[in-house]
N, C-alpha and C positions, 0 to 999 in steps of 0.2 A: 435541925435539918432544913434544908432548902427545897424540899420535894415539892414540885409544882411551880417553883419560882423561875421564870425565864430571865436569864442574864445575857446580855449583849457585851461581849468583850472584845475590844479592838487590840491590835498589837499582840496577837495571841500565839504567835509562831515561835516565840522565844522569850528569855528573860523572865520579868515579873509576870507577863502576860500568860506565857506557858505554865509557870508555877501556879498561878491563880487559876487557870483552867482545870488543872489536875485537882487542886484543892476544892473547888467548887463541885467538881464531879463527886468527891467524897461525901459531900453534903447533899447529893442527889439533885442539884439543881439541872435545869434544862438549859443547855448552852448554845449560844450563836457565837461562833468564833470567827473573827475577821483578821486578816493580815495580807500584806503584799506577797509574801513568799508562799505561793499556792502549794508546792510539794511538801514543805514542812507543816503547813496548815493541814493538809490532807492526811499527813501520817499521824499527826496529833489527833485529828478527829476519828480516824480509824481505830486508833489505840483505845480512845475513851468510849467510843461506841462498843467495841468488842467487850468492854468491862461493864456494860449495862447502862451507859449514860446516854441520854438522847441529845444529839449534837447535829447542828446545822452549820457547816463550814462554808464561808462566803469570802472568796479571795477578792480583795479590793484595796484601793488606795483612798483612805478617808480624807486626805487633803484635797481630792477631787469632790466637789460638791455633789454631782449626780450620782457618783458611786456611793458616797456616804449616805445619801437620801434612799437610794435603792436598798442599801444594807438594812435600814429600819424598816422599810417597806416589806422586804423579804422576811424579816422576822415576824411582823404582824400578820403576814399572809400565811405563814407556816403554823404559827402557834396562837394567833388571836390575841396575844398580850405581850407585853414588855414590862417586866418589874424593875430590873436593875440595868443601868446603862454605865459601863465602865470605860471611859475614855482613857486608854492607856497607851495607845500608839505614840511614839515620839522618837526623836533622834537628835544627837547633838552635832556640833561642829568643832574644828580646831583651827583658830586663826586669831591673830590679834585684830584689834578694832580696824586699824588701817588697811589691813589685809583681807577684811571680810567683804567680799563684793556684793552687789545688789542681788544677784541671783541666790546666793546663800541666805541672805537675810529673808527673801521671799519664801524660799523652801522652809526655813526654820519656823516662820510664823505660819505658813500654810499647814504644816503638820502639827505643831506643838500648841498652836492658838486657834487658827481659823476653823479647823476641823471640829472644834468643840461646838461651834455654831451649827455646822453642817448635820452632826448626829443629834444634838440636843434639841434643835427646833422641832423636828418631826417626832422625836420621841416624847416631848412634853405634850404635844397635841393629843396624843394617846393618854398619857398619864393623867393629864388634867380631867379628862372624861371619866377616868376611874377614881379620881381623888386620892391616888397613891402612887408611889414610885420612888426611886433612889438614883441619883445621877452622881457617880464618882469620877473625879478627874484626877488622874495621877500626874502631878506635877514633879517637884523635886525640892530639895532643900535650897536648889538654885532659884526657885521661885520666891525665896525670902531673903537670902543673902547673895552676895556676888562672888564670882570666881573669875580669874583672868583667862583670856585666851578662848573663850566661847561666849562672847558677849550676846550674839543673836539668840543663842539657846537660853541664856540666863534671862534676857528681856523677854523672850516668849513664854517661859515658865512663869515669870512675874505676871504676865498677862493671864495665864491659865489661873493663877490665884485669885486675880482680880475679877475674872469672869465668874468664878465659883462664888465669890462673895456677893456679887451683883445679882447672880442667879438666886442665891439664898433669900435675898431681900424680896425678890418677886414671888418667892414660893412660900413666904411665911403664912402659916396656918392654912395651908392648902392640902396637907397630907403627903406632900412630895419633899423628900430630903435631898440636899446637895452637900457633897464632902469633897475636899481637896486633900490629896494625900502628898506628903512632903518627905520622901525617903532621903537619907544621906547616901553614903556609899553602898552600892549593892554589887555582889558578884554576877555580873551579866556580860553580854557581848557589847554592851554600850560603848565602852571606851575604845574598843577595837574597830567599830563601825562608824566612828564619827566622820563627817564630811571634812575633806581637807586633809585626810590622813589619820591614822590612829593617834588618839591623845594618850594612849597607855603610857609611853615613855615619860610624859610629863608627870604622871601620877606615880609611877612605880620607882622613878629614879629620885624623886624629891625627898624622901624621908630623911636620909642622913644630912643633907643640906639643911633642911627645915630644923633638924635638932641642933646643928652647930650654930646656926644664926640665932635660935632661941637661947641657947646657952651664952653665947658672946654678948647678947644685948639684955639678957636677963628678962625675957618675955615668956610669960605663961601662954601655952598654947590653948585653943578652944578645947574643951573637954566634951567632945562628941564621940559617941560609940563609933568604933571602927567598922569595916566592911561586914555586911550581914548577907545571908543567902536570899535568893530570890523567894525561896520557900518561906522564910521567916516574914518577909514583907507580905507575901500572899496571905499568910495566916492572920496578919493584923487587919488586912483589908477585909477578909471574910468576917472577922470580929466586928468591923464596922458596919457591915451589912446587916448583922444581927442587932447591933446597938448603934445607930448612926450618930455621928459627931460632925462638927463644922470643919475641923481640920485634924488630920491624922499624922502625928510624928511617929516614925517607926524606929528611931535610934534614940537612945538615951543621951540626954544632954543637948539635942539638936534644938528643941523648943526653947530652952532656957537661953541658948546663943542667939536665937532669932529674936527673943524679947530684949536682950542686951543690945543687939544690933538696931532694933527699932528705937530704943530709948537713948542709946549713947553710941551713935554710929563710929565716932572717931575712936572710942575705947575698943570696940569690937574690931576695928581695922587694925589697931595695935596688935591684937592677939593674932590676927590672920597674917600680919607683915612677915614673919619668917617663911610661911608658905608662899606668899606672893613673890618674894624676892627669890626664893629657890625656883619657883616655876618661870620667873623671868630669866634667869640664868640658863635653865635647860632649854627654854624656847629660843633663845638667842643662839645657843650652840646648834640645835637642830636646824634653825634657819640658815646658819653658815654652811652646815653640811648639805643642805638642799640646793644652795645657791651655786 
């Protein structure tokens, strides 16, 4: 049980964040929930409060530094402590490299990378005085390996992984933990809410084409577990709160493929080739339909 543990969770109004809020409530944690969508956030907070959980809901955009800093300040003002910070807020985009404009790049990094500093800096000042705490940054398998047509998101999630590793080095033997979470496919609204239009057709239509190309070229596809529910990922994160680790992989086979990609990039790309070619084909068709 996490009774008495104060957890600040961003991106709490849907997906992994919403599932994690519900799961933390079951462990009797005290919750500070943040998200941009105020109505959905309020509804979740009301539901959890009615079930007996202590909840503070703070509508905010953590990509805006003053709002993010005020979020941490509101947590400390209300509860006097902050034990676990979960930086979960994030969003993807759908565009080729040459069609990704500067504003999109800025927004992708502002939410997926810059916001990590905005919440972590003030949280750390408090955690250092207590000599304890845990900062959990939700990245993605895209923070370890690459995928086409969302390069700014992939790059920002790589930055999230690097940020967490650097943070860990600064926190060695301080009593404060830092973890980066790298989920693969999760059943959430993420694919439908990407900037530049939904990326869902790229993902949902690729399967048969991938299998055809893999068969024709005699290529073995990556053995990474398929879609998992947000609740399954939330369960893994709660396990990490109880027993901290440096990197959390939620899908079977994902860590093994990350290791292969780090050691033998060209071999890993060979396994990914059918998916890349299939997605190129679908993207080209979608681009023609939009033109």
